[in-house]
C-alpha distance (Angstrom), angle and dihedral (degrees) to the residues before:
residue distance angle dihedral
M1 . . .
S2 3.81 . .
A3 3.81 124.2 .
A4 3.81 88.8 -116.6
A5 3.80 90.9 55.6
E6 3.80 90.5 49.1
A7 3.81 91.6 51.1
Q8 3.80 90.5 52.7
G9 3.77 91.0 61.3
F10 3.78 124.2 -147.2
V11 3.80 145.4 -107.8
V12 3.80 124.1 -124.4
T13 3.78 123.3 -163.3
G14 3.76 133.1 175.8
S15 3.75 144.2 136.5
V16 3.79 139.1 -113.8
R17 3.79 121.5 -143.7
R18 3.78 132.0 -176.2
V19 3.78 117.4 -135.1
S20 3.79 114.7 -134.2
G21 3.78 113.7 177.8
A22 3.80 108.1 -58.3
D23 3.82 92.2 -19.3
T24 3.79 135.7 70.7
M25 3.77 132.3 -149.2
A26 3.76 135.0 -168.4
L27 3.80 114.7 -89.0
R28 3.78 98.4 -132.4
N29 3.78 131.3 -160.5
R30 3.81 93.8 3.1
W31 3.78 125.2 143.1
V32 3.81 111.6 -109.0
L33 3.81 116.5 -166.8
F34 3.80 125.3 -148.7
H35 3.81 115.5 -152.4
S36 3.77 138.2 -173.8
F37 3.78 126.1 -161.1
T38 3.80 131.9 -165.1
T39 3.78 129.4 171.8
L40 3.81 91.5 -120.4
E41 3.80 101.2 44.9
G42 3.78 101.0 25.7
G43 3.79 120.1 -147.1
T44 3.79 122.3 -13.9
P45 3.82 128.6 -179.4
L46 3.80 104.7 -131.3
D47 3.76 102.3 -179.2
S48 3.78 145.8 -16.6
A49 3.78 133.2 -148.6
R50 3.78 139.0 178.4
S51 3.78 115.6 -113.1
D52 3.80 112.6 -118.4
R53 3.81 128.0 -126.7
R54 3.82 89.5 -77.5
G55 3.79 91.8 49.7
R56 3.79 91.5 -109.6
Y57 3.80 127.4 143.5
T58 3.79 135.2 -173.5
F59 3.79 130.7 -160.2
R60 3.79 127.4 -173.2
V61 3.79 121.1 -157.8
A62 3.78 116.2 -163.7
E63 3.79 95.6 -153.9
R64 3.78 130.7 14.4
D65 3.80 119.1 -132.0
S66 3.79 105.3 -146.6
L67 3.83 89.9 -155.3
A68 3.80 95.0 53.5
A69 3.79 132.0 89.8
Y70 3.82 115.7 -142.2
F71 3.79 127.2 -157.2
V72 3.80 142.2 153.4
S73 3.79 130.6 -130.1
V74 3.77 138.9 -172.9
E75 3.79 133.2 -171.8
H76 3.80 123.5 -134.7
Q77 3.80 124.1 179.1
G78 3.80 90.7 -16.8
I79 3.82 96.2 -51.6
G80 3.80 122.2 111.1
Y81 3.80 118.4 -135.7
F82 3.79 123.1 -165.7
A83 3.79 128.2 -157.7
E84 3.78 122.7 -139.7
P85 3.83 110.5 -80.2
V86 3.77 118.3 -97.2
P87 3.81 105.3 -91.7
P88 3.81 111.3 -105.0
D89 3.81 89.9 -129.4
A90 3.81 94.1 49.9
G91 3.77 116.4 136.6
A92 3.79 130.2 -131.3
F93 3.81 90.1 -69.5
D94 3.79 123.5 36.3
T95 3.80 133.1 172.2
L96 3.78 115.2 -153.4
P97 3.81 123.1 -145.0
T98 3.79 114.3 -90.9
L99 3.80 112.8 -81.8
F100 3.80 110.9 -136.2
V101 3.80 123.6 -157.0
Y102 3.78 128.2 -169.8
D103 3.78 138.2 -151.0
T104 3.80 114.4 -112.2
S105 3.78 131.1 -117.8
S106 3.80 132.9 -179.0
T107 3.81 93.9 -160.5
S108 3.80 109.3 39.6
P109 2.95 154.5 82.8
P110 3.81 100.8 28.0
I111 3.80 115.3 -122.3
E112 3.79 111.2 -121.0
L113 3.79 127.8 -153.7
A114 3.79 98.6 -126.8
E115 3.79 96.4 175.6
R116 3.77 140.3 -0.6
H117 3.80 125.3 -169.4
V118 3.80 119.1 -169.7
L119 3.80 117.7 -167.7
V120 3.81 119.2 -170.6
R121 3.79 112.8 -165.0
Q122 3.80 128.9 -146.9
A123 3.80 114.7 -79.0
E124 3.81 115.3 -87.8
P125 3.81 120.3 -124.2
D126 3.80 88.9 -95.9
G127 3.82 91.6 52.6
S128 3.79 97.3 -106.7
R129 3.80 121.1 126.9
R130 3.77 132.4 -146.9
V131 3.79 120.4 -137.0
V132 3.79 126.4 -162.3
D133 3.80 114.8 -160.3
L134 3.80 119.8 -169.1
F135 3.81 119.0 -168.4
V136 3.80 122.1 -168.0
L137 3.80 108.8 -159.2
A138 3.79 120.4 -161.7
N139 3.79 127.7 -155.8
R140 3.82 102.5 -167.9
G141 3.79 95.4 178.9
S142 3.78 136.1 80.2
E143 3.82 98.8 -109.9
T144 3.79 131.5 77.0
R145 3.80 109.3 -116.1
I146 3.78 116.3 -132.2
A147 3.79 132.0 179.7
G148 3.78 115.3 -89.9
S149 3.81 93.3 -148.2
D150 3.78 142.5 -21.5
S151 3.80 88.2 -82.2
A152 3.81 97.6 44.3
P153 3.83 111.1 70.2
V154 3.77 121.8 -163.4
W155 3.81 89.7 -123.4
S156 3.78 136.6 -3.7
A157 3.78 140.6 -177.9
Q158 3.78 135.3 -169.2
L159 3.81 117.1 -108.8
P160 3.81 126.6 -150.3
R161 3.80 111.3 -87.9
E162 3.81 90.2 -130.4
A163 3.82 94.1 58.2
L164 3.81 113.8 124.2
E165 3.80 131.5 -176.2
F166 3.79 94.1 14.3
E167 3.82 113.5 -159.4
I168 3.80 137.2 -179.1
G169 3.81 115.9 -131.1
L170 3.79 130.0 -177.8
T171 3.79 112.1 -17.0
D172 3.80 140.9 163.9
L173 3.80 89.3 -137.3
N174 3.79 134.5 76.2
E175 3.81 104.1 -79.0
E176 3.80 92.2 -156.9
A177 3.82 89.5 60.8
I178 3.83 94.5 54.2
L179 3.80 114.4 89.7
R180 3.76 140.8 174.6
L181 3.79 108.2 -133.4
G182 3.79 106.2 -175.5
D183 3.80 105.6 -61.6
T184 3.81 92.9 -14.5
L185 3.80 129.5 95.3
A186 3.81 104.0 -147.6
V187 3.81 123.5 -167.4
F188 3.80 115.6 -160.3
S189 3.82 93.4 165.6
A190 3.79 119.6 113.4
I191 3.81 110.9 -99.8
Q192 3.79 115.3 -152.2
P193 3.82 122.7 -154.4
G194 3.78 112.9 -75.0
E195 3.80 131.3 41.8
R196 3.80 125.3 -42.8
Q197 3.81 127.7 -170.9
L198 3.79 125.1 -137.7
L199 3.80 116.1 -172.4
S200 3.79 116.7 -165.7
G201 3.77 137.9 166.4
Y202 3.77 141.7 -166.7
L203 3.79 143.1 171.3
L204 3.79 129.5 -107.2
P205 3.81 109.8 -147.5
R206 3.78 124.8 -116.8
G207 3.77 110.7 -83.1
A208 3.81 96.8 29.1
R209 3.79 106.2 143.9
E210 3.78 97.7 -171.1
L211 3.78 145.6 14.8
V212 3.79 117.2 -142.1
V213 3.82 107.3 -158.0
P214 3.82 106.7 -146.2
I215 3.81 111.6 -130.9
D216 3.79 101.5 -169.4
Q217 3.82 97.0 154.0
P218 3.80 138.7 27.4
I219 3.81 115.2 -76.2
N220 3.78 122.0 -160.4
R221 3.79 91.3 -154.8
L222 3.81 132.1 7.4
A223 3.80 124.5 -172.9
V224 3.81 125.9 -175.8
L225 3.80 119.3 -165.0
L226 3.79 122.3 -165.7
E227 3.79 122.8 -165.3
E228 3.81 93.1 -178.9
G229 3.79 111.9 82.4
A230 3.81 96.0 -150.2
A231 3.82 95.2 50.4
T232 3.80 116.6 103.7
V233 3.80 137.2 -160.2
E234 3.78 119.5 -133.3
S235 3.78 109.6 -160.9
G236 3.75 134.3 114.5
D237 3.80 89.6 -147.2
L238 3.81 103.4 53.6
A239 3.79 121.3 78.1
A240 3.80 127.0 -164.2
T241 3.81 110.7 -109.3
G242 3.81 100.3 -179.0
L243 3.78 135.1 -105.8
V244 3.80 129.6 -32.7
D245 3.78 127.3 -169.3
L246 3.79 115.2 -112.8
G247 3.79 109.5 -172.8
G248 3.79 91.0 -40.1
T249 3.81 94.2 -42.3
P250 3.82 118.9 106.8
V251 3.80 113.9 -132.2
R252 3.78 129.6 -175.4
R253 3.79 116.1 -116.1
F254 3.81 129.7 -152.6
E255 3.78 123.5 -174.5
A256 3.78 141.6 -172.2
Q257 3.79 132.8 -178.0
D258 3.80 128.2 -143.6
L259 3.79 99.2 3.8
Q260 3.78 116.0 -173.0
A261 3.80 126.0 -139.0
G262 3.79 111.6 -82.9
A263 3.80 96.0 32.3
A264 3.81 112.6 150.6
V265 3.81 116.3 -119.6
T266 3.81 117.4 165.8
I267 3.80 128.5 169.2
Q268 3.81 115.0 -155.0
F269 3.81 122.4 -154.5
P270 3.79 129.3 -157.3
R271 3.80 118.9 -109.7
S272 3.80 111.9 -85.2
F273 3.78 125.1 -146.5
A274 3.79 95.6 -174.5
P275 3.81 115.8 142.9
T276 3.77 118.8 -105.6
T277 3.79 110.4 -94.1
A278 3.76 136.5 153.8
V279 3.80 112.9 -69.4
L280 3.80 111.6 -111.2
W281 3.80 122.7 -151.5
F282 3.77 127.6 179.3
V283 3.79 129.2 -165.8
V284 3.79 108.5 -75.9
P285 3.82 98.0 -125.6
L286 3.81 90.2 59.2
I287 3.80 92.6 57.6
A288 3.78 97.1 36.5
L289 3.79 103.2 52.8
G290 3.79 96.0 95.5
F291 3.78 91.1 47.2
M292 3.81 91.0 49.5
V293 3.79 92.0 54.2
V294 3.82 94.0 42.6
F295 3.80 91.2 50.4
Y296 3.78 91.9 57.9
R297 3.79 91.6 44.3
W298 3.79 89.2 57.3
R299 3.77 87.5 62.3
Q300 3.78 94.2 53.7
R301 3.78 114.2 123.2
Q302 3.77 97.5 178.7
P303 3.82 137.0 17.5
A304 3.78 112.9 -70.3
P305 3.82 114.9 -107.0
E306 3.75 117.6 -115.5
R307 3.79 114.5 -89.3
A308 3.74 137.5 -177.7
A309 3.81 116.5 -87.6
D310 3.81 89.9 -113.9
D311 3.82 88.8 61.1
D312 3.80 95.9 51.3
P313 3.85 106.8 127.8
A314 3.80 94.4 -135.8
S315 3.81 92.2 50.3
L316 3.80 92.6 47.6
A317 3.80 92.2 46.8
A318 3.80 90.8 49.1
E319 3.80 90.3 50.7
I320 3.80 90.1 52.1
A321 3.80 90.6 50.6
A322 3.80 92.0 48.9
L323 3.80 90.0 48.7
D324 3.82 90.7 51.1
A325 3.79 91.7 49.5
A326 3.81 93.0 48.8
H327 3.82 92.4 50.9
A328 3.78 99.3 37.7
N329 3.81 91.4 122.2
A330 3.80 100.2 32.1
Q331 3.80 118.6 40.0
T332 3.80 101.4 -173.7
V333 3.79 127.4 -175.7
A334 3.81 89.5 -106.2
Y335 3.81 89.5 53.0
R336 3.81 92.5 51.7
K337 3.80 92.7 47.2
R338 3.80 92.7 47.6
R339 3.79 90.9 48.2
A340 3.80 91.2 50.0
E341 3.80 90.5 51.2
L342 3.81 92.4 49.7
K343 3.80 91.5 47.0
S344 3.80 90.0 51.6
R345 3.81 91.2 50.9
L346 3.80 90.8 46.4
Q347 3.81 91.5 51.0
R348 3.81 91.9 50.5
A349 3.81 91.3 47.2
L350 3.80 91.5 50.1
D351 3.81 93.3 44.4
S352 3.79 89.4 54.5
T353 3.81 88.7 62.6
D354 3.81 93.0 61.0
């Protein structure tokens, strides 16, 4: 885009609709906020407007900042919904995809476990092992699920009893509303219709000879990945499906479809004679980036379109990890905004591979 075009500014239009069952209706007379975000200044509300009787809104920006990301948001029943960012190559007039909002419910629909991917890494020098556990949660209904109370999470899952140093990695949900309560992973975050990813990780202590993967609910698809050649999977449900590349390292993959609660899945490890040393644990996103990218590549159904280097999933994921490491002790507003922007770009880059 030329400097002259930037100086002329741009106009953004769109609409907001409320989903009601199988139908939608215009969200009328609702405040829609228009935001900009830059790495230096963080997020800034630029303007607000009431949606009209057709749920439409219009924003005019006098001058485009080529370094800023622009997006709109609206709140419905206490939940914030965000439209896709304005494309960086948008012209003087751009119409954003319709932003859908949903009523909330603390009782339905049920949250399904659409997919689960368990990656067990090679043993560390001290004999401990890192595990990355990716859950894909599915809300198949037309309402946003919210927690009924502080003791009633939206969704939960049992964790292995041996899990140490549990961490939350990249996720589409509110990290602050995801807790480990004993041996339970409890999600109190609102879950909108569609699929949401939750990446977690933990450590198996030195000397652990097996990992029993708790299957406390039906799973549409379970995949187990083993980096260690001598490790084995004991399950009558999982079948070996070959090798996949994980950041340049081949790992064996096992898969099962439509597992029922109570299914037995056990991973056996060879005996380790490593000397006793201090257990080392690094931030989950730093060890899970390759797995995150590989997971999405599994779901490819056609060759990925060409994209700019800045929109390469691995590069974006690495930038997120570096940002997390740099702000481990000070999570500022600018940090959160920058992370949200990078996550949005990563999601779009990964979606374009489907």
